[in-house]
N, CA and C atoms as a LAMMPS dump frame, in Angstrom:
ITEM: TIMESTEP
0
ITEM: NUMBER OF ATOMS
315
ITEM: BOX BOUNDS ff ff ff
-5.0000000000000000e+02 5.0000000000000000e+02
-5.0000000000000000e+02 5.0000000000000000e+02
-5.0000000000000000e+02 5.0000000000000000e+02
ITEM: ATOMS id mol type element x y z
1 1 1 N -436.786 47.827 328.222
2 1 2 C -436.69 49.159 328.199
3 1 3 C -436.369 49.739 326.839
4 2 1 N -436.077 49.251 326.072
5 2 2 C -435.528 49.643 324.657
6 2 3 C -436.64 49.31 323.616
7 3 1 N -437.234 48.059 323.444
8 3 2 C -438.371 47.859 322.98
9 3 3 C -439.939 48.616 323.803
10 4 1 N -439.788 49.055 324.996
11 4 2 C -441.243 50.383 325.354
12 4 3 C -441.304 51.298 324.532
13 5 1 N -439.225 51.762 324.564
14 5 2 C -439.496 52.96 323.574
15 5 3 C -439.821 53.611 322.47
16 6 1 N -439.561 52.121 321.962
17 6 2 C -440.2 51.634 320.444
18 6 3 C -441.861 52.092 320.21
19 7 1 N -442.509 51.878 321.422
20 7 2 C -444.156 51.399 321.715
21 7 3 C -444.637 52.722 321.102
22 8 1 N -445.444 53.773 320.51
23 8 2 C -446.083 54.469 320.898
24 8 3 C -447.276 54.469 321.909
25 9 1 N -447.357 55.43 322.596
26 9 2 C -448.492 55.189 323.79
27 9 3 C -449.677 56.249 322.314
28 10 1 N -450.856 55.433 323.388
29 10 2 C -452.177 56.24 323.028
30 10 3 C -452.253 58.374 323.915
31 11 1 N -452.777 58.873 323.358
32 11 2 C -452.845 59.371 323.76
33 11 3 C -453.022 59.815 324.921
34 12 1 N -454.394 59.845 325.337
35 12 2 C -455.544 59.09 326.645
36 12 3 C -454.001 58.586 327.735
37 13 1 N -453.437 57.673 327.053
38 13 2 C -451.887 56.979 328.212
39 13 3 C -451.336 58.437 328.647
40 14 1 N -450.861 59.261 327.327
41 14 2 C -450.211 60.368 328.196
42 14 3 C -450.617 61.001 329.132
43 15 1 N -451.853 61.697 328.899
44 15 2 C -452.579 62.474 329.3
45 15 3 C -453.097 61.946 330.982
46 16 1 N -452.876 60.392 330.815
47 16 2 C -452.81 59.515 332.484
48 16 3 C -451.699 59.641 333.269
49 17 1 N -450.781 60.102 332.293
50 17 2 C -448.994 59.76 332.607
51 17 3 C -448.913 61.553 333.003
52 18 1 N -449.23 62.247 332.443
53 18 2 C -449.269 64.248 333.47
54 18 3 C -449.645 64.267 333.999
55 19 1 N -450.941 64.024 334.682
56 19 2 C -451.928 64.25 335.517
57 19 3 C -450.613 63.186 337.314
58 20 1 N -450.792 62.226 336.776
59 20 2 C -449.754 61.729 337.519
60 20 3 C -448.671 62.369 338.249
61 21 1 N -447.777 63.329 337.086
62 21 2 C -447.031 64.337 337.149
63 21 3 C -447.421 65.194 338.13
64 22 1 N -448.423 65.706 337.321
65 22 2 C -448.833 66.441 338.711
66 22 3 C -449.381 66.22 340.035
67 23 1 N -449.802 65.265 340.018
68 23 2 C -450.131 64.638 341.9
69 23 3 C -448.993 65.15 342.188
70 24 1 N -447.844 64.321 341.809
71 24 2 C -446.927 63.823 342.702
72 24 3 C -446.126 65.477 342.842
73 25 1 N -447.021 66.67 342.072
74 25 2 C -446.333 68.118 342.772
75 25 3 C -445.208 68.243 341.545
76 26 1 N -444.433 67.447 340.759
77 26 2 C -443.928 68.428 340.124
78 26 3 C -443.829 69.268 338.833
79 27 1 N -443.063 69.524 338.161
80 27 2 C -443.303 70.695 337.766
81 27 3 C -443.147 70.029 336.083
82 28 1 N -443.567 70.782 334.779
83 28 2 C -444.194 70.553 333.958
84 28 3 C -442.527 69.642 333.117
85 29 1 N -441.222 70.401 333.068
86 29 2 C -440.142 70.102 332.602
87 29 3 C -440.033 68.309 333.539
88 30 1 N -440.146 68.653 334.85
89 30 2 C -439.359 67.082 335.272
90 30 3 C -440.943 66.47 335.685
91 31 1 N -441.918 66.398 334.751
92 31 2 C -442.992 65.13 334.594
93 31 3 C -442.415 65.513 332.989
94 32 1 N -441.985 65.762 332.185
95 32 2 C -441.795 65.591 330.663
96 32 3 C -440.86 64.666 330.502
97 33 1 N -439.812 65.094 331.223
98 33 2 C -438.626 64.208 331.529
99 33 3 C -438.659 63.127 332.123
100 34 1 N -439.281 62.507 333.132
101 34 2 C -439.582 61.451 333.391
102 34 3 C -440.901 60.226 332.447
103 35 1 N -441.303 61.398 332.184
104 35 2 C -442.378 60.315 331.289
105 35 3 C -441.721 60.402 329.784
106 36 1 N -440.627 61.327 329.321
107 36 2 C -439.663 60.367 328.146
108 36 3 C -438.579 59.74 328.096
109 37 1 N -438.235 59.764 329.731
110 37 2 C -437.626 58.121 330.008
111 37 3 C -438.621 56.882 329.744
112 38 1 N -439.191 57.119 329.292
113 38 2 C -440.042 55.684 328.752
114 38 3 C -440.817 55.791 327.197
115 39 1 N -441.521 57.036 327.425
116 39 2 C -441.688 56.826 325.809
117 39 3 C -440.953 58.593 325.185
118 40 1 N -439.886 58.216 324.511
119 40 2 C -439.104 59.004 323.943
120 40 3 C -439.762 59.686 322.781
121 41 1 N -439.569 60.698 322.27
122 41 2 C -439.718 61.845 321.731
123 41 3 C -441.296 62.13 321.483
124 42 1 N -442.267 61.46 322.788
125 42 2 C -443.649 61.655 322.152
126 42 3 C -443.989 63.107 322.877
127 43 1 N -443.58 63.218 323.738
128 43 2 C -444.226 64.322 324.153
129 43 3 C -443.091 65.587 324.671
130 44 1 N -444.043 66.646 324.058
131 44 2 C -442.949 68.357 324.816
132 44 3 C -442.925 69.284 326.049
133 45 1 N -442.053 69.944 326.324
134 45 2 C -442.661 70.892 327.618
135 45 3 C -443.549 71.444 327.476
136 46 1 N -444.19 72.03 326.03
137 46 2 C -445.26 72.921 325.872
138 46 3 C -446.637 72.251 326.189
139 47 1 N -446.295 70.681 325.67
140 47 2 C -448.191 70.48 325.479
141 47 3 C -448.467 69.851 327.279
142 48 1 N -447.002 69.157 327.67
143 48 2 C -446.753 68.673 329.364
144 48 3 C -447.018 70.484 330.397
145 49 1 N -447.248 71.852 329.802
146 49 2 C -447.093 73.4 330.688
147 49 3 C -448.976 73.184 330.372
148 50 1 N -449.193 72.974 328.968
149 50 2 C -450.716 73.145 328.443
150 50 3 C -451.532 72.6 329.709
151 51 1 N -451.466 71.108 329.84
152 51 2 C -451.474 69.765 330.834
153 51 3 C -451.987 70.718 331.838
154 52 1 N -450.632 71.248 332.569
155 52 2 C -450.813 72.075 334.198
156 52 3 C -451.302 72.995 334.661
157 53 1 N -451.332 73.732 333.394
158 53 2 C -452.231 74.463 333.775
159 53 3 C -453.887 74.57 333.48
160 54 1 N -454.072 73.911 333.231
161 54 2 C -455.551 72.554 332.94
162 54 3 C -455.801 72.883 334.441
163 55 1 N -454.647 71.653 334.897
164 55 2 C -455.52 71.121 336.187
165 55 3 C -455.34 71.935 337.263
166 56 1 N -454.39 73.189 336.989
167 56 2 C -454.075 73.903 337.836
168 56 3 C -455.586 74.797 338.277
169 57 1 N -455.901 75.144 337.426
170 57 2 C -457.629 76.076 337.181
171 57 3 C -458.553 74.981 337.204
172 58 1 N -458.27 73.18 337.435
173 58 2 C -459.592 72.868 338.935
174 58 3 C -460.236 71.962 337.317
175 59 1 N -459.363 71.948 336.337
176 59 2 C -460.103 71.283 334.9
177 59 3 C -459.458 69.824 334.767
178 60 1 N -459.823 69.304 335.434
179 60 2 C -459.015 67.332 335.669
180 60 3 C -459.424 66.419 333.998
181 61 1 N -460.909 67.029 333.041
182 61 2 C -460.637 65.665 332.551
183 61 3 C -459.601 66.232 331.056
184 62 1 N -459.668 64.602 331.003
185 62 2 C -458.73 64.198 330.23
186 62 3 C -458.572 64.051 328.807
187 63 1 N -460.18 64.322 328.765
188 63 2 C -460.708 64.14 327.029
189 63 3 C -460.616 64.951 325.898
190 64 1 N -459.453 65.741 326.141
191 64 2 C -459.183 66.743 325.145
192 64 3 C -459.907 67.385 324.965
193 65 1 N -461.524 67.695 324.898
194 65 2 C -462.471 68.286 324.555
195 65 3 C -462.1 69.827 324
196 66 1 N -461.839 70.466 324.824
197 66 2 C -461.474 71.917 324.744
198 66 3 C -460.29 71.748 323.925
199 67 1 N -459.915 72.184 323.032
200 67 2 C -459.454 72.55 322.148
201 67 3 C -459.241 74.494 321.451
202 68 1 N -458.445 73.762 320.603
203 68 2 C -458.016 75.997 320.062
204 68 3 C -459.337 76.224 319.783
205 69 1 N -459.724 77.074 319.49
206 69 2 C -461.384 77.412 319.257
207 69 3 C -462.073 77.595 319.894
208 70 1 N -461.719 76.155 320.747
209 70 2 C -463.186 76.645 321.739
210 70 3 C -463.09 77.019 323.097
211 71 1 N -463.853 77.055 323.527
212 71 2 C -463.618 78.376 324.637
213 71 3 C -463.723 77.343 326.34
214 72 1 N -462.631 78.328 326.812
215 72 2 C -462.119 77.178 327.839
216 72 3 C -463.589 77.998 328.732
217 73 1 N -463.621 77.2 329.884
218 73 2 C -464.112 77.122 331.038
219 73 3 C -463.342 78.098 331.958
220 74 1 N -463.153 78.798 333.208
221 74 2 C -462.118 79.425 333.7
222 74 3 C -463.207 79.19 335.056
223 75 1 N -462.053 78.377 335.655
224 75 2 C -462.808 79.036 337.382
225 75 3 C -461.96 80.042 337.842
226 76 1 N -463.194 80.452 338.893
227 76 2 C -463.251 82.269 339.13
228 76 3 C -462.507 82.435 340.306
229 77 1 N -461.508 81.119 341.142
230 77 2 C -460.802 81.203 341.732
231 77 3 C -459.97 81.413 341.724
232 78 1 N -459.526 80.337 339.862
233 78 2 C -458.255 80.226 340.186
234 78 3 C -458.02 82.107 339.277
235 79 1 N -458.626 82.367 338.685
236 79 2 C -459.161 84.023 337.97
237 79 3 C -458.743 84.867 338.809
238 80 1 N -459.65 85.188 340.087
239 80 2 C -459.508 85.868 341.205
240 80 3 C -457.854 85.679 342.251
241 81 1 N -457.679 84.098 341.889
242 81 2 C -456.337 84.881 342.809
243 81 3 C -455.087 85.134 341.949
244 82 1 N -455.42 85.319 340.756
245 82 2 C -454.471 85.686 339.48
246 82 3 C -454.083 87.248 339.351
247 83 1 N -455.284 87.425 339.342
248 83 2 C -455.823 88.94 339.473
249 83 3 C -455.207 89.523 340.784
250 84 1 N -455.843 89.469 341.964
251 84 2 C -455.522 90.347 343.559
252 84 3 C -453.593 90.033 343.011
253 85 1 N -452.853 88.68 342.905
254 85 2 C -451.58 88.416 342.934
255 85 3 C -451.051 89.42 342.136
256 86 1 N -451.393 90.279 340.87
257 86 2 C -451.015 90.83 340.199
258 86 3 C -451.941 91.679 339.575
259 87 1 N -452.684 92.891 340.511
260 87 2 C -454.276 93.731 339.6
261 87 3 C -453.746 94.149 338.82
262 88 1 N -452.719 95.118 338.199
263 88 2 C -452.338 95.098 338.021
264 88 3 C -452.289 94.477 335.873
265 89 1 N -451.646 93.549 336.124
266 89 2 C -451.496 93.093 334.505
267 89 3 C -452.764 92.919 333.798
268 90 1 N -452.082 93.241 332.75
269 90 2 C -453.361 92.989 331.859
270 90 3 C -453.89 91.941 331.248
271 91 1 N -455.347 92.208 330.495
272 91 2 C -456.564 90.546 330.162
273 91 3 C -455.136 89.696 329.141
274 92 1 N -454.339 90.478 328.435
275 92 2 C -453.309 89.723 327.44
276 92 3 C -452.659 88.546 327.983
277 93 1 N -452.086 89.551 329.218
278 93 2 C -451.309 89.067 330.639
279 93 3 C -451.966 87.99 330.806
280 94 1 N -452.929 87.892 331.569
281 94 2 C -454.018 87.116 332.597
282 94 3 C -454.199 85.747 331.186
283 95 1 N -454.918 86.213 330.242
284 95 2 C -455.163 84.822 329.736
285 95 3 C -454.3 83.985 329.014
286 96 1 N -452.601 84.626 328.818
287 96 2 C -451.481 83.733 328.512
288 96 3 C -451.689 82.715 329.781
289 97 1 N -451.977 83.932 330.956
290 97 2 C -451.235 82.79 332.199
291 97 3 C -452.242 81.975 332.468
292 98 1 N -453.173 81.848 332.357
293 98 2 C -454.163 80.373 333.026
294 98 3 C -454.865 79.65 331.342
295 99 1 N -453.895 80.212 330.672
296 99 2 C -454.26 79.482 328.941
297 99 3 C -455.322 79.323 328.645
298 100 1 N -455.765 80.792 328.626
299 100 2 C -457.337 80.994 328.448
300 100 3 C -457.441 82.1 326.803
301 101 1 N -457.932 82.364 326.808
302 101 2 C -458.274 83.281 325.781
303 101 3 C -459.081 84.628 325.905
304 102 1 N -458.638 85.714 325.569
305 102 2 C -458.632 87.111 325.667
306 102 3 C -460.334 87.387 326.103
307 103 1 N -460.687 87.092 325.064
308 103 2 C -462.226 86.598 324.905
309 103 3 C -462.849 86.023 325.976
310 104 1 N -462.397 85.364 327.167
311 104 2 C -462.394 84.338 327.578
312 104 3 C -463.897 85.088 329.143
313 105 1 N -462.532 86.782 328.551
314 105 2 C -462.252 87.611 329.788
315 105 3 C -463.452 88.672 329.702
């Protein structure tokens, strides 16, 4: 296992690991812990949370094409559920919750 810990994984491989943990119904913290047991220091919880939010919105594209500065596609069902759950939340709160930008709304 020590030999594996010294190997830097490809970014796409980490994304598949994150997707696997998401499908196991783990939360981002647990997923990060599990992945870092093999790949020490190559993943942080915040990065994993961003991918989990993307997966929750129904977007399972692992290419990483949606980087900052680009508009993210928003799943309407996820948006409607978030609004119904708390109709008094602000656009800023919605954008943070759904990992999107205010201009998306």
